[in-house]
Structure formats: C-alpha cells, structure tokens
NUMAR-399367 format. One line per field, with one value per atom (N, C-alpha, C): z, y negated, x; residue number from 0; atom name. Coordinates in steps of 0.05 Angstrom, whole numbers, plus 5000, padded with zeros to 4 digits. Example, Ala and Ser with C-alpha at 12.3 -4.5 7.8 and 13.67 -1.06 7.14 Angstrom:
residues 2
Z	[5156 5156 5156 5142 5143 5157]
Y	[5114 5090 5066 5045 5021 4999]
X	[5264 5246 5264 5257 5273 5258]
nr	[0 0 0 1 1 1]
atom	[N CA C N CA C]
***
This chain:
residues 334
Z	[0750 0761 0761 0752 0748 0777 0778 0803 0802 0810 0808 0837 0836 0861 0865 0891 0896 0918 0909 0924 0935 0961 0975 0984 0976 0980 1007 1027 1053 1060 1080 1086 1116 1116 1144 1160 1186 1208 1207 1208 1208 1183 1163 1135 1118 1098 1086 1071 1071 1058 1028 1017 0987 0980 1000 0997 0989 0997 0994 0965 0949 0924 0906 0918 0902 0909 0931 0938 0915 0908 0892 0863 0857 0827 0827 0845 0848 0846 0861 0864 0836 0828 0801 0776 0779 0757 0764 0788 0799 0790 0794 0788 0757 0740 0713 0704 0710 0708 0716 0739 0751 0733 0723 0708 0719 0740 0749 0729 0730 0713 0714 0739 0739 0766 0762 0787 0790 0813 0823 0840 0843 0864 0875 0898 0915 0917 0924 0933 0962 0979 1006 1009 1031 1035 1065 1072 1104 1120 1110 1126 1125 1151 1153 1147 1138 1137 1108 1092 1063 1048 1034 1024 0995 0981 0951 0945 0943 0943 0913 0894 0866 0849 0848 0830 0802 0792 0762 0755 0775 0772 0772 0794 0797 0776 0764 0746 0720 0713 0691 0693 0716 0723 0717 0728 0725 0696 0684 0656 0641 0643 0631 0638 0662 0667 0671 0660 0656 0625 0622 0593 0585 0604 0597 0616 0639 0664 0659 0664 0666 0689 0691 0708 0715 0744 0746 0772 0775 0800 0817 0842 0864 0889 0885 0858 0859 0840 0839 0857 0874 0892 0875 0864 0842 0852 0875 0886 0892 0893 0896 0869 0847 0822 0802 0781 0757 0737 0727 0711 0687 0674 0650 0658 0678 0686 0688 0702 0707 0678 0661 0635 0619 0618 0603 0614 0639 0653 0645 0642 0635 0609 0589 0562 0555 0569 0571 0580 0597 0605 0587 0575 0556 0531 0522 0504 0510 0534 0544 0541 0549 0552 0539 0513 0502 0513 0519 0526 0550 0570 0593 0614 0613 0634 0642 0671 0686 0701 0701 0716 0739 0761 0785 0799 0804 0814 0839 0860 0886 0894 0914 0924 0951 0964 0991 0991 1011 1010 1010 1023 1027 1046 1066 1082 1103 1120 1136 1124 1138 1125 1118 1138 1134 1111 1106 1082 1060 1056 1030 1027 1045 1040 1032 1040 1029 0996 0988 0962 0946 0959 0942 0957 0959 0975 0978 0955 0956 0959 0979 0985 1002 1011 1028 1011 0983 0964 0943 0936 0914 0911 0934 0929 0920 0919 0909 0880 0867 0841 0830 0844 0837 0812 0813 0788 0762 0766 0741 0735 0748 0741 0728 0739 0727 0699 0693 0666 0650 0658 0640 0632 0654 0647 0631 0630 0610 0581 0577 0550 0541 0563 0556 0552 0564 0562 0541 0534 0508 0482 0484 0461 0453 0460 0453 0466 0451 0458 0476 0496 0513 0501 0510 0500 0491 0469 0458 0482 0488 0511 0535 0537 0560 0559 0582 0576 0565 0571 0560 0535 0517 0497 0476 0475 0452 0460 0486 0492 0493 0483 0483 0497 0509 0525 0507 0507 0490 0506 0494 0466 0459 0434 0427 0419 0420 0405 0400 0392 0385 0409 0431 0454 0479 0497 0520 0543 0570 0596 0601 0618 0631 0654 0656 0682 0701 0728 0744 0768 0781 0804 0830 0842 0872 0894 0917 0935 0959 0981 1007 1021 0999 1008 0985 0992 0967 0947 0957 0939 0908 0915 0888 0872 0887 0872 0856 0868 0851 0827 0832 0814 0789 0797 0776 0761 0773 0761 0741 0750 0731 0707 0713 0687 0674 0681 0666 0666 0687 0696 0711 0710 0728 0757 0776 0805 0823 0835 0857 0889 0904 0931 0949 0964 0988 1010 1004 1026 1046 1042 1061 1079 1073 1086 1104 1097 1114 1129 1125 1135 1123 1102 1089 1097 1114 1121 1098 1091 1071 1041 1039 1014 0997 1016 1000 0992 1009 0995 0975 0977 0951 0926 0928 0903 0892 0911 0901 0885 0898 0888 0859 0861 0831 0811 0814 0794 0791 0812 0805 0791 0794 0783 0755 0749 0727 0698 0685 0662 0640 0619 0604 0586 0584 0570 0548 0526 0501 0511 0524 0531 0553 0570 0589 0587 0572 0569 0593 0607 0633 0658 0681 0703 0706 0715 0720 0751 0768 0797 0806 0827 0839 0868 0885 0914 0915 0930 0937 0968 0969 0996 1007 1035 1046 1049 1041 1043 1046 1063 1066 1065 1048 1050 1052 1068 1076 1078 1078 1080 1099 1125 1144 1159 1172 1186 1208 1222 1241 1227 1208 1194 1183 1174 1162 1185 1207 1228 1241 1240 1255 1237 1211 1196 1192 1196 1202 1224 1242 1265 1257 1239 1230 1218 1203 1193 1212 1229 1250 1269 1277 1296 1281 1256 1240 1237 1235 1232 1258 1277 1306 1312 1305 1314 1293 1265 1248 1256 1268 1278 1301 1312 1332 1327 1300 1286 1284 1289 1291 1262 1245 1214 1222 1227 1232 1213 1213 1193 1202 1185 1191 1206 1230 1250 1244 1251 1248 1267 1260 1277 1301 1298 1323 1342 1338 1358 1370 1360 1372 1388 1391 1401 1431 1449 1474 1479 1460 1463 1480 1497 1519 1509 1494 1487 1504 1499 1518 1513 1529 1529 1500 1498 1474 1449 1448 1423 1421 1442 1436 1424 1437 1426 1399 1387 1361 1343 1352 1338 1338 1356 1356 1329 1330 1305 1280 1279 1251 1243 1265 1256 1250 1259 1250 1222 1209 1179 1162 1176 1159 1139 1113 1097 1103 1123 1126 1136 1125 1130 1106 1107 1083 1059 1036 1009 1009 1021 1023 1035 1059 1077 1063 1052 1041 1012 0997 0968 0972 0994 0998 1004 1022 1031 1005 0993 0969 0948 0942 0927 0937 0962 0969 0968 0974 0972 0943 0925 0897 0887 0896 0891 0901 0926 0938 0925 0913 0900 0870 0863 0831 0821 0825 0814 0793 0779 0757 0764 0784 0792 0821 0833 0857 0857 0875 0874 0905 0906 0933 0941 0967 0979 1000 1006 1020 1032 1062 1074 1093 1084 1109 1111 1131 1136 1120 1115 1098 1071 1053 1022 1013 1019 1009 1016 1039 1051 1032 1025 1007 0981 0972 0945 0941 0963 0969 0968 0983 0983 0957 0937 0914 0895 0899 0885 0892 0917 0923 0914 0914 0906 0873 0862 0830 0823 0838 0835 0833 0848 0852 0834 0833 0812 0789 0782 0754 0739 0749 0738 0711 0707 0685 0662]
Y	[3232 3261 3279 3301 3323 3331 3336 3347 3373 3393 3418 3429 3444 3457 3487 3493 3522 3523 3545 3548 3579 3580 3607 3619 3611 3623 3631 3608 3609 3611 3632 3637 3622 3612 3600 3614 3613 3625 3620 3644 3641 3637 3640 3640 3664 3674 3695 3691 3714 3709 3703 3714 3710 3680 3663 3636 3619 3637 3622 3628 3647 3652 3633 3629 3606 3581 3575 3551 3545 3566 3565 3559 3568 3565 3538 3526 3499 3480 3484 3463 3465 3489 3493 3473 3471 3457 3425 3422 3392 3383 3402 3395 3391 3412 3409 3385 3375 3342 3322 3325 3304 3299 3321 3320 3331 3350 3366 3384 3389 3404 3432 3445 3474 3481 3501 3510 3542 3545 3568 3584 3614 3623 3645 3653 3669 3697 3718 3743 3750 3755 3764 3789 3808 3830 3833 3847 3851 3830 3805 3782 3768 3762 3749 3722 3709 3681 3675 3690 3684 3710 3706 3731 3730 3718 3721 3744 3766 3790 3799 3790 3795 3774 3757 3734 3736 3760 3769 3760 3770 3772 3742 3730 3702 3684 3689 3673 3674 3698 3706 3686 3686 3670 3638 3632 3600 3597 3613 3610 3604 3620 3619 3596 3581 3560 3531 3529 3506 3503 3480 3470 3467 3456 3445 3455 3459 3460 3487 3491 3513 3530 3557 3576 3596 3601 3616 3631 3653 3667 3657 3654 3644 3664 3687 3698 3725 3742 3771 3782 3795 3812 3835 3835 3854 3884 3884 3912 3932 3919 3936 3949 3945 3948 3958 3971 3979 3956 3951 3930 3927 3952 3950 3941 3950 3942 3911 3900 3873 3857 3869 3852 3860 3880 3885 3866 3857 3841 3811 3801 3771 3772 3794 3792 3786 3802 3795 3769 3758 3729 3710 3714 3700 3697 3718 3720 3704 3704 3687 3657 3650 3620 3616 3619 3618 3592 3597 3572 3558 3574 3563 3581 3604 3618 3622 3622 3621 3650 3664 3690 3683 3675 3672 3701 3706 3733 3730 3745 3747 3772 3776 3805 3809 3789 3794 3809 3823 3843 3822 3799 3785 3800 3818 3832 3845 3864 3879 3903 3916 3941 3960 3971 3987 3981 3957 3951 3953 3949 3953 3978 3997 4026 4033 4022 4030 4024 3997 3988 4005 4011 4030 4048 4074 4091 4091 4080 4075 4050 4034 4007 4007 4025 4026 4019 4025 4023 4003 4002 3984 3960 3945 3917 3918 3943 3945 3943 3948 3950 3924 3910 3883 3868 3864 3852 3863 3893 3907 3904 3901 3897 3872 3850 3823 3824 3837 3840 3854 3878 3885 3871 3856 3838 3815 3806 3789 3796 3821 3834 3839 3852 3857 3835 3815 3791 3774 3776 3757 3772 3800 3813 3829 3821 3829 3859 3877 3902 3906 3928 3928 3940 3937 3947 3977 3982 4010 4026 4050 4065 4067 4044 4042 4058 4074 4098 4086 4059 4052 4034 4035 4017 4018 4045 4045 4034 4025 4016 3986 3978 3948 3942 3915 3909 3891 3899 3888 3877 3858 3847 3829 3829 3812 3781 3762 3739 3720 3696 3676 3663 3661 3652 3669 3667 3685 3668 3684 3672 3667 3641 3628 3642 3655 3670 3651 3651 3635 3655 3649 3661 3645 3663 3645 3652 3636 3645 3625 3637 3621 3627 3632 3643 3637 3644 3643 3662 3688 3709 3705 3688 3680 3662 3640 3620 3634 3652 3667 3681 3700 3713 3698 3680 3658 3647 3639 3625 3641 3671 3688 3695 3696 3700 3678 3655 3631 3625 3632 3626 3597 3586 3566 3578 3561 3572 3551 3564 3547 3555 3535 3543 3538 3556 3554 3538 3510 3492 3492 3495 3498 3520 3541 3562 3564 3547 3548 3524 3506 3480 3465 3473 3459 3472 3490 3503 3519 3516 3530 3522 3497 3488 3475 3460 3449 3466 3487 3505 3523 3529 3549 3531 3506 3489 3482 3481 3473 3497 3522 3546 3552 3547 3549 3532 3508 3487 3497 3503 3510 3536 3557 3584 3588 3569 3568 3577 3597 3609 3598 3584 3575 3599 3596 3617 3601 3622 3609 3591 3601 3583 3562 3566 3546 3539 3521 3516 3499 3487 3473 3483 3479 3491 3474 3489 3476 3489 3468 3477 3460 3467 3453 3462 3445 3454 3453 3477 3478 3461 3443 3429 3430 3431 3425 3398 3386 3360 3354 3336 3328 3295 3288 3259 3254 3234 3223 3194 3180 3153 3140 3152 3139 3161 3152 3168 3189 3177 3186 3215 3208 3229 3250 3247 3265 3283 3269 3286 3306 3294 3309 3338 3331 3358 3376 3367 3381 3398 3394 3415 3444 3447 3475 3489 3478 3490 3492 3472 3473 3498 3500 3524 3551 3549 3576 3583 3564 3572 3580 3569 3576 3601 3612 3637 3657 3650 3671 3678 3657 3662 3680 3684 3704 3734 3735 3757 3761 3737 3734 3724 3738 3729 3724 3703 3697 3675 3674 3657 3627 3609 3580 3568 3556 3546 3519 3510 3482 3465 3438 3424 3413 3411 3402 3420 3445 3469 3470 3456 3457 3435 3416 3393 3397 3413 3418 3445 3459 3484 3481 3500 3498 3515 3501 3513 3515 3537 3538 3517 3518 3499 3505 3531 3542 3531 3536 3525 3498 3485 3455 3442 3459 3449 3456 3478 3485 3467 3461 3437 3413 3405 3380 3381 3405 3409 3405 3421 3419 3393 3370 3350 3331 3338 3319 3316 3343 3345 3348 3346 3345 3321 3329 3312 3304 3289 3284 3254 3243 3217 3202 3179 3161 3166 3157 3162 3147 3127 3110 3123 3137 3148 3173 3191 3218 3213 3197 3194 3179 3167 3159 3178 3198 3223 3237 3243 3261 3253 3224 3211 3216 3209 3215 3243 3262 3289 3297 3289 3293 3279 3254 3240 3254 3261 3275 3301 3316 3342 3341 3315 3307 3328 3324 3338 3324 3340 3326 3336 3356 3367 3372 3372 3382 3398 3416 3434 3428 3425 3420 3442 3448 3467 3454 3452 3442 3454 3457 3474 3453 3457 3442 3461 3461 3478 3468 3440 3432 3427 3440 3441 3411 3395 3368 3349 3354 3341 3350 3373 3383 3370 3368 3358 3328 3316 3288 3283 3298 3297 3298 3317 3319 3296 3289 3261 3236 3237 3214 3214 3239 3246 3240 3250 3243 3215 3199 3170 3159 3169 3159 3166 3196 3207 3210 3211 3219 3201 3177 3160 3146 3145 3138 3157]
X	[5761 5767 5738 5744 5719 5712 5687 5672 5658 5664 5648 5634 5623 5608 5614 5620 5617 5597 5579 5553 5557 5552 5555 5530 5509 5483 5478 5473 5474 5445 5443 5415 5412 5382 5379 5361 5365 5356 5327 5311 5279 5268 5283 5270 5283 5263 5273 5304 5315 5344 5338 5319 5314 5314 5306 5303 5336 5356 5379 5384 5376 5382 5367 5345 5327 5334 5348 5363 5385 5399 5421 5414 5392 5385 5376 5362 5352 5372 5395 5417 5433 5438 5449 5440 5412 5394 5401 5403 5409 5437 5457 5483 5485 5474 5473 5461 5440 5432 5448 5461 5477 5506 5517 5540 5563 5558 5579 5592 5623 5637 5629 5629 5626 5605 5595 5580 5584 5601 5610 5592 5589 5578 5594 5592 5611 5602 5618 5612 5620 5600 5605 5586 5591 5575 5577 5554 5544 5546 5532 5533 5507 5495 5469 5470 5493 5496 5504 5520 5526 5514 5496 5478 5481 5500 5502 5525 5513 5528 5535 5520 5528 5529 5552 5555 5545 5555 5545 5520 5502 5472 5462 5468 5461 5473 5496 5507 5486 5481 5459 5433 5423 5399 5407 5426 5436 5440 5454 5457 5433 5411 5388 5372 5377 5363 5377 5403 5417 5427 5435 5440 5470 5488 5509 5535 5528 5550 5561 5589 5600 5591 5592 5580 5597 5612 5631 5625 5643 5644 5669 5664 5685 5684 5690 5695 5685 5696 5691 5711 5705 5725 5732 5754 5759 5765 5780 5785 5757 5737 5710 5703 5712 5704 5721 5713 5728 5737 5755 5760 5742 5737 5721 5690 5684 5651 5653 5673 5672 5676 5694 5693 5670 5656 5631 5611 5607 5590 5598 5622 5626 5622 5629 5623 5595 5577 5551 5540 5553 5548 5554 5579 5588 5572 5558 5537 5513 5508 5486 5490 5515 5522 5549 5553 5578 5591 5619 5639 5630 5614 5606 5618 5627 5628 5657 5662 5687 5686 5705 5712 5731 5725 5743 5747 5770 5777 5790 5785 5793 5803 5824 5832 5820 5812 5802 5776 5768 5743 5718 5716 5694 5675 5686 5672 5690 5682 5695 5708 5726 5741 5717 5700 5677 5658 5656 5638 5658 5678 5696 5697 5701 5701 5675 5653 5623 5623 5637 5633 5652 5675 5694 5710 5707 5720 5751 5760 5794 5799 5784 5790 5817 5823 5852 5874 5872 5894 5886 5863 5852 5868 5869 5883 5909 5924 5952 5950 5926 5924 5914 5908 5898 5910 5941 5953 5947 5948 5940 5915 5893 5865 5864 5879 5874 5886 5909 5922 5902 5888 5872 5845 5835 5813 5818 5845 5856 5853 5859 5857 5828 5815 5786 5767 5770 5750 5760 5780 5790 5791 5781 5782 5810 5829 5857 5863 5870 5875 5898 5894 5915 5941 5963 5990 5990 6002 6006 6017 6003 6014 5997 5984 5968 5944 5933 5918 5890 5885 5861 5859 5881 5886 5864 5853 5828 5804 5804 5774 5772 5750 5742 5719 5719 5696 5676 5651 5632 5607 5591 5595 5614 5629 5650 5636 5649 5641 5663 5653 5678 5688 5676 5684 5694 5706 5708 5710 5705 5707 5734 5734 5758 5761 5789 5796 5810 5800 5817 5823 5847 5859 5851 5838 5829 5845 5849 5866 5864 5875 5879 5907 5926 5949 5972 5997 6015 6012 5997 5998 5980 5957 5945 5960 5973 5987 6010 6023 6047 6035 6015 6002 5992 5970 5965 5986 6008 6027 6042 6048 6062 6042 6021 6000 5989 5999 5991 5961 5947 5920 5914 5893 5880 5879 5885 5887 5871 5850 5836 5843 5854 5856 5835 5828 5802 5812 5814 5819 5802 5775 5754 5756 5768 5770 5792 5815 5843 5846 5825 5827 5851 5859 5880 5907 5907 5934 5945 5967 5979 5979 5962 5949 5980 5991 6015 6036 6043 6064 6050 6023 6015 6015 6005 6005 6033 6047 6077 6090 6085 6095 6083 6053 6043 6050 6058 6067 6098 6113 6143 6142 6127 6132 6116 6099 6081 6094 6085 6092 6067 6073 6055 6041 6013 6001 5987 5977 5965 5940 5925 5901 5908 5928 5934 5965 5972 5998 6012 5994 6002 5985 5997 5981 5955 5937 5910 5897 5911 5900 5877 5864 5843 5840 5830 5821 5791 5784 5754 5754 5739 5738 5709 5701 5680 5670 5649 5645 5617 5607 5579 5574 5560 5557 5524 5521 5493 5490 5465 5464 5480 5480 5496 5510 5533 5554 5540 5520 5507 5492 5479 5465 5482 5503 5521 5533 5540 5551 5526 5509 5483 5480 5478 5473 5497 5520 5546 5547 5529 5529 5524 5507 5504 5526 5537 5562 5585 5587 5610 5605 5579 5569 5575 5566 5571 5597 5618 5643 5659 5650 5662 5652 5626 5616 5627 5632 5644 5672 5686 5714 5716 5693 5689 5679 5677 5665 5634 5623 5591 5584 5567 5561 5530 5525 5495 5486 5459 5450 5453 5449 5456 5432 5438 5419 5412 5388 5380 5395 5404 5418 5407 5378 5371 5370 5370 5369 5396 5417 5444 5455 5439 5448 5456 5442 5445 5458 5472 5484 5507 5507 5530 5559 5571 5600 5619 5634 5658 5679 5700 5720 5737 5741 5757 5742 5711 5696 5698 5694 5695 5722 5742 5769 5772 5762 5761 5744 5722 5700 5719 5733 5751 5770 5783 5802 5787 5761 5749 5740 5731 5722 5747 5772 5792 5796 5795 5797 5773 5749 5726 5720 5711 5702 5672 5665 5640 5633 5614 5604 5592 5594 5581 5599 5581 5595 5627 5623 5652 5672 5666 5685 5696 5674 5681 5700 5687 5697 5725 5733 5761 5778 5769 5787 5791 5771 5771 5792 5789 5810 5839 5841 5870 5881 5862 5870 5876 5859 5866 5891 5899 5921 5946 5945 5969 5975 5952 5961 5959 5959 5957 5940 5907 5892 5872 5863 5842 5815 5812 5784 5786 5764 5759 5729 5731 5705 5693 5668 5660 5642 5643 5621 5611 5581 5570 5546 5544 5522 5506 5480 5458 5436 5422 5398 5377 5374 5354 5365 5357 5367 5365 5349 5347 5369 5381 5403 5428 5432 5453 5447 5423 5417 5430 5420 5426 5453 5471 5501 5509 5499 5511 5506 5480 5471 5490 5495 5516 5545 5552 5580 5580 5562 5558 5557 5544 5540 5567 5585 5612 5633 5633 5655 5642 5617 5609 5590 5589 5572 5583 5608 5619 5611]
nr	[0 0 0 1 1 1 2 2 2 3 3 3 4 4 4 5 5 5 6 6 6 7 7 7 8 8 8 9 9 9 10 10 10 11 11 11 12 12 12 13 13 13 14 14 14 15 15 15 16 16 16 17 17 17 18 18 18 19 19 19 20 20 20 21 21 21 22 22 22 23 23 23 24 24 24 25 25 25 26 26 26 27 27 27 28 28 28 29 29 29 30 30 30 31 31 31 32 32 32 33 33 33 34 34 34 35 35 35 36 36 36 37 37 37 38 38 38 39 39 39 40 40 40 41 41 41 42 42 42 43 43 43 44 44 44 45 45 45 46 46 46 47 47 47 48 48 48 49 49 49 50 50 50 51 51 51 52 52 52 53 53 53 54 54 54 55 55 55 56 56 56 57 57 57 58 58 58 59 59 59 60 60 60 61 61 61 62 62 62 63 63 63 64 64 64 65 65 65 66 66 66 67 67 67 68 68 68 69 69 69 70 70 70 71 71 71 72 72 72 73 73 73 74 74 74 75 75 75 76 76 76 77 77 77 78 78 78 79 79 79 80 80 80 81 81 81 82 82 82 83 83 83 84 84 84 85 85 85 86 86 86 87 87 87 88 88 88 89 89 89 90 90 90 91 91 91 92 92 92 93 93 93 94 94 94 95 95 95 96 96 96 97 97 97 98 98 98 99 99 99 100 100 100 101 101 101 102 102 102 103 103 103 104 104 104 105 105 105 106 106 106 107 107 107 108 108 108 109 109 109 110 110 110 111 111 111 112 112 112 113 113 113 114 114 114 115 115 115 116 116 116 117 117 117 118 118 118 119 119 119 120 120 120 121 121 121 122 122 122 123 123 123 124 124 124 125 125 125 126 126 126 127 127 127 128 128 128 129 129 129 130 130 130 131 131 131 132 132 132 133 133 133 134 134 134 135 135 135 136 136 136 137 137 137 138 138 138 139 139 139 140 140 140 141 141 141 142 142 142 143 143 143 144 144 144 145 145 145 146 146 146 147 147 147 148 148 148 149 149 149 150 150 150 151 151 151 152 152 152 153 153 153 154 154 154 155 155 155 156 156 156 157 157 157 158 158 158 159 159 159 160 160 160 161 161 161 162 162 162 163 163 163 164 164 164 165 165 165 166 166 166 167 167 167 168 168 168 169 169 169 170 170 170 171 171 171 172 172 172 173 173 173 174 174 174 175 175 175 176 176 176 177 177 177 178 178 178 179 179 179 180 180 180 181 181 181 182 182 182 183 183 183 184 184 184 185 185 185 186 186 186 187 187 187 188 188 188 189 189 189 190 190 190 191 191 191 192 192 192 193 193 193 194 194 194 195 195 195 196 196 196 197 197 197 198 198 198 199 199 199 200 200 200 201 201 201 202 202 202 203 203 203 204 204 204 205 205 205 206 206 206 207 207 207 208 208 208 209 209 209 210 210 210 211 211 211 212 212 212 213 213 213 214 214 214 215 215 215 216 216 216 217 217 217 218 218 218 219 219 219 220 220 220 221 221 221 222 222 222 223 223 223 224 224 224 225 225 225 226 226 226 227 227 227 228 228 228 229 229 229 230 230 230 231 231 231 232 232 232 233 233 233 234 234 234 235 235 235 236 236 236 237 237 237 238 238 238 239 239 239 240 240 240 241 241 241 242 242 242 243 243 243 244 244 244 245 245 245 246 246 246 247 247 247 248 248 248 249 249 249 250 250 250 251 251 251 252 252 252 253 253 253 254 254 254 255 255 255 256 256 256 257 257 257 258 258 258 259 259 259 260 260 260 261 261 261 262 262 262 263 263 263 264 264 264 265 265 265 266 266 266 267 267 267 268 268 268 269 269 269 270 270 270 271 271 271 272 272 272 273 273 273 274 274 274 275 275 275 276 276 276 277 277 277 278 278 278 279 279 279 280 280 280 281 281 281 282 282 282 283 283 283 284 284 284 285 285 285 286 286 286 287 287 287 288 288 288 289 289 289 290 290 290 291 291 291 292 292 292 293 293 293 294 294 294 295 295 295 296 296 296 297 297 297 298 298 298 299 299 299 300 300 300 301 301 301 302 302 302 303 303 303 304 304 304 305 305 305 306 306 306 307 307 307 308 308 308 309 309 309 310 310 310 311 311 311 312 312 312 313 313 313 314 314 314 315 315 315 316 316 316 317 317 317 318 318 318 319 319 319 320 320 320 321 321 321 322 322 322 323 323 323 324 324 324 325 325 325 326 326 326 327 327 327 328 328 328 329 329 329 330 330 330 331 331 331 332 332 332 333 333 333]
atom	[N CA C N CA C N CA C N CA C N CA C N CA C N CA C N CA C N CA C N CA C N CA C N CA C N CA C N CA C N CA C N CA C N CA C N CA C N CA C N CA C N CA C N CA C N CA C N CA C N CA C N CA C N CA C N CA C N CA C N CA C N CA C N CA C N CA C N CA C N CA C N CA C N CA C N CA C N CA C N CA C N CA C N CA C N CA C N CA C N CA C N CA C N CA C N CA C N CA C N CA C N CA C N CA C N CA C N CA C N CA C N CA C N CA C N CA C N CA C N CA C N CA C N CA C N CA C N CA C N CA C N CA C N CA C N CA C N CA C N CA C N CA C N CA C N CA C N CA C N CA C N CA C N CA C N CA C N CA C N CA C N CA C N CA C N CA C N CA C N CA C N CA C N CA C N CA C N CA C N CA C N CA C N CA C N CA C N CA C N CA C N CA C N CA C N CA C N CA C N CA C N CA C N CA C N CA C N CA C N CA C N CA C N CA C N CA C N CA C N CA C N CA C N CA C N CA C N CA C N CA C N CA C N CA C N CA C N CA C N CA C N CA C N CA C N CA C N CA C N CA C N CA C N CA C N CA C N CA C N CA C N CA C N CA C N CA C N CA C N CA C N CA C N CA C N CA C N CA C N CA C N CA C N CA C N CA C N CA C N CA C N CA C N CA C N CA C N CA C N CA C N CA C N CA C N CA C N CA C N CA C N CA C N CA C N CA C N CA C N CA C N CA C N CA C N CA C N CA C N CA C N CA C N CA C N CA C N CA C N CA C N CA C N CA C N CA C N CA C N CA C N CA C N CA C N CA C N CA C N CA C N CA C N CA C N CA C N CA C N CA C N CA C N CA C N CA C N CA C N CA C N CA C N CA C N CA C N CA C N CA C N CA C N CA C N CA C N CA C N CA C N CA C N CA C N CA C N CA C N CA C N CA C N CA C N CA C N CA C N CA C N CA C N CA C N CA C N CA C N CA C N CA C N CA C N CA C N CA C N CA C N CA C N CA C N CA C N CA C N CA C N CA C N CA C N CA C N CA C N CA C N CA C N CA C N CA C N CA C N CA C N CA C N CA C N CA C N CA C N CA C N CA C N CA C N CA C N CA C N CA C N CA C N CA C N CA C N CA C N CA C N CA C N CA C N CA C N CA C N CA C N CA C N CA C N CA C N CA C N CA C N CA C N CA C N CA C N CA C N CA C N CA C N CA C N CA C N CA C N CA C N CA C N CA C N CA C N CA C N CA C N CA C N CA C N CA C N CA C N CA C N CA C N CA C N CA C N CA C N CA C N CA C N CA C N CA C N CA C N CA C N CA C N CA C N CA C N CA C N CA C N CA C N CA C N CA C N CA C N CA C N CA C N CA C N CA C N CA C N CA C N CA C N CA C N CA C N CA C N CA C N CA C N CA C N CA C N CA C N CA C N CA C N CA C N CA C N CA C N CA C N CA C N CA C N CA C N CA C N CA C N CA C N CA C N CA C N CA C N CA C N CA C N CA C N CA C N CA C]
***
C-alpha cells in the first residue's frame, strides 16, 4: 500500500506563525527521503491554528527542495479564484517539477463566510460554478482546448509541457464523490474531518457512479486519516492532547494555535467537552506502530484502497517526524 502525507501547516502557541511554514518544508524533505508517495498541503484562511493560506506558493518551495515525491494541494478552494489563474499557477508548478504535481480541488471556503467574501466578493454564488470551473481546469491544465462555442475556447494556460498536473476531487460529503465520479477524477475523502461519518456512502457512490476517463480508466479513491505513532502508547496519547483540545475548541468556533500537551493535563473541561473527547478517542488512530498500522490496514482493506493519506499534528515537530518515520518503516520499507 502507498502512503502519503497531508500537511496543514499548524501554528504552535507562543511561536511565530512563520515557523509552521518552515516546519512544512522540513517535513516534506523528510517524507521525500522516507519514500512517501505524495505530500499535500492545505488551504485555510483567517485561522490562528492552520496558517497555510497559499498552497500553490508552498508547493513551489517544496518542489524546489525535494527530488521524487509528488506534491499537491489539498486543496485549492476553487470558488475563491478564477479558473484560468489557478491553471496558470499549476502549469508553472508542473514546469518546476514535471510529473510530480497534484491539483486537489475543494468547494468549501476553508474559512468563515466573511473571509470568503473578502477573498471573492461573489462568494455567495461562486460555489454554484464549481463544476464548470473544474471542467475548465481539466482542459487548461491538460493543454486541450475548451469546446467550440465556449467563451474562453481561444485561451490556453501556459507554460505548456509534455506532462500535466493530476487533478483530484476532494470532499467530505457525497457532493465531491458524485462530481469526481462524473468527471473521471481521483477522489480523496476527508475521513479525519468527519471522524469517518459519511465515508462509506461517499466511497460507494464514487465507485458505483464512476465514468472512466482517458487518464483514469478506473476509480482512484483514497482516505485522508489523522494518525499519530510513538514509541509507546502512553507517549502517543500524551501528544495527542494538543490536537484533541484544538478540535474541541474549533467545533466551538475558536480557531486558536496548537497548545503544548503538558499545558493541557489539568485543563478543566466541561462535561460536554469531555464527552466529545471520549468520542474522538474511540475512533482515533493513536498508539504504537503495531496498534496504528493494524487499524490503518483494516481501514484500507474495508475500503479496498491502494493508498492512504496521513495527517498528523504535534506541538513538538520532532514527534511528528518520528511518527512518519515509524509508519514508513512498516508500510514503505519494501
């Protein structure tokens, strides 16, 4: 099974947010060396916790400092932008790292409504144009002209070259599954975002409705899962506290930086917060390599997947590095 990484550029409390970008570049180099298949970076806005706001720029830096790993967006939140500009950005990325660029596309704002309006004054209706935008991108990034009669049929996205980015549909609901299937695109479900809820239905729909395309004659699905591996189960759960605390706060509308786990040990959580944490821990992929790899293999087997994408948050970046190293030793050692 192939293993990939989704990096969300998490900012740590008490540290400059710019360090999150440096940490992303460091982890990308590590994953390149370890043999991970892809390294995806996310797009979020107006958040003190997730500070990767421009995946296309971060991808460029990663492309220039890695050798073989595929580099992608997970994703570009397309309703914020004009399709042609996104196509041009990714054609430039493809020129920098030929055959290594993934264009993951999402419809969600990756922010709140006000921020979405600041990014695009037409945000209220832009999401309705998402399918049309994806089709335009499929033509522009591949170098194939838009159909005759399309108002932009005379326009091409440059620079052209012998290879083109691989487009992925991202989602956490049936919508992305249906659209990805209709257009013959690979599909990544945000399992970590929904705690797995809706994943079975979305994956089943994607496979059932899939229409083969020239580049992807058969369905290519994956799941993005949150996982943390450490030398001991106790150590893993200790460092998991940071992400657990962040997620509970996020669900309350608080977008704060990641807190150090030692500062959370004696936190006085409400009964509702404690109940939510119990829910999160029941499905969390956290523990030793033996424990986590077994759960990942079951998950991949149940969904008949050839690839999993892993996202990991830790306040101490060396703990995240070690988690990737341990996973690589199990899944990628051959």
